[in-house]
C-alpha positions in Angstrom: 113.7 63.2 186.2 113.5 59.5 186.8 112.2 60.1 190.4 109.2 61.9 188.9 108.3 58.9 186.8 108.6 56.6 189.8 106.6 59.0 192.0 103.8 59.3 189.4 103.4 55.5 189.3 103.6 55.2 193.1 101.0 58.0 193.6 98.7 56.7 190.8 98.7 53.3 192.5 98.9 54.0 196.2 98.3 57.8 196.7 95.3 59.9 197.7 95.3 63.5 196.7 92.7 65.2 198.9 91.3 68.6 199.6 91.6 68.8 203.4 89.4 71.1 205.6 90.7 72.8 208.8 88.2 74.6 211.0 89.5 77.4 213.2 86.8 79.2 215.1 84.1 80.2 212.7 86.4 79.9 209.6 87.1 76.8 207.5 90.3 76.6 205.4 90.8 74.3 202.5 94.1 73.0 201.3 95.4 70.1 199.1 97.3 67.2 200.6 98.9 64.0 199.3 98.6 61.0 201.6 100.1 57.5 201.1 99.7 54.7 203.5 102.0 51.7 203.5 103.2 48.9 205.8 106.6 49.0 204.1 108.1 52.4 205.2 110.9 52.3 202.6 109.0 53.9 199.6 107.7 56.5 202.0 111.2 57.4 203.2 112.2 57.7 199.5 109.3 60.1 198.9 110.3 62.2 201.9 114.0 62.3 200.9 113.2 63.5 197.4 110.1 65.7 197.8 109.9 66.5 201.6 106.8 65.9 203.6 106.3 64.0 206.8 105.8 60.3 207.9 104.0 59.1 211.0 103.0 55.8 212.4 99.3 55.0 212.0 97.4 53.8 215.1 98.3 50.2 216.0 96.3 47.7 214.0 93.2 46.2 215.6 94.1 42.7 214.6 97.4 41.4 215.9 98.0 39.6 212.7 98.0 42.9 210.7 101.2 44.9 210.2 101.9 48.4 211.5 101.2 51.0 208.8 102.8 54.3 208.1 101.4 57.5 206.5 103.3 59.9 204.3 101.9 63.4 203.9 102.9 66.2 201.5 101.3 69.7 201.3 102.1 73.2 200.4 104.6 74.4 197.7 106.3 71.0 197.6 103.1 69.3 196.6 102.2 71.9 194.1 105.6 71.6 192.4 105.3 67.8 192.4 101.7 67.8 190.9 102.6 70.3 188.2 105.5 68.1 187.2 103.8 64.7 187.2 100.3 65.7 186.0 101.0 64.5 182.4 102.3 61.2 183.8 99.2 60.4 186.0 96.5 58.1 184.7 94.3 57.3 187.7 94.8 60.3 189.9 95.0 63.0 187.2 91.5 64.3 188.2 92.5 64.6 191.9 95.7 66.4 190.9 93.8 68.8 188.6 91.4 69.7 191.4 94.3 70.3 193.8 96.1 72.5 191.3 92.9 74.5 190.7 92.6 75.1 194.4 96.2 76.3 194.5 95.4 78.7 191.7 92.3 80.0 193.5 94.3 80.4 196.8 97.0 82.4 195.1 94.7 84.7 193.1 93.9 87.9 195.0 90.2 88.7 195.5 
């Protein structure tokens, strides 16, 4: 359970819970995603080890004095489970988490 407290604080401070849009032909699909960008990859590796997801290098920085950044992404059932668990712990990102969970509910409800 301690990982959920840590993750809630990390996401509240550094995360971005978004509704992503994917266009395929004449259809557009919407899905929730968590993204966190960091120059220190270690907390991203911790998120990946605990909750799954992916990490990739961001494009090289424009300024040579800037550090290389990495992006962690989590989607699907793993994100839903994480958001359902940490929602009561979020302060800043609770609205984004609620929107994402509402979309999951709409996506899983038959028409």
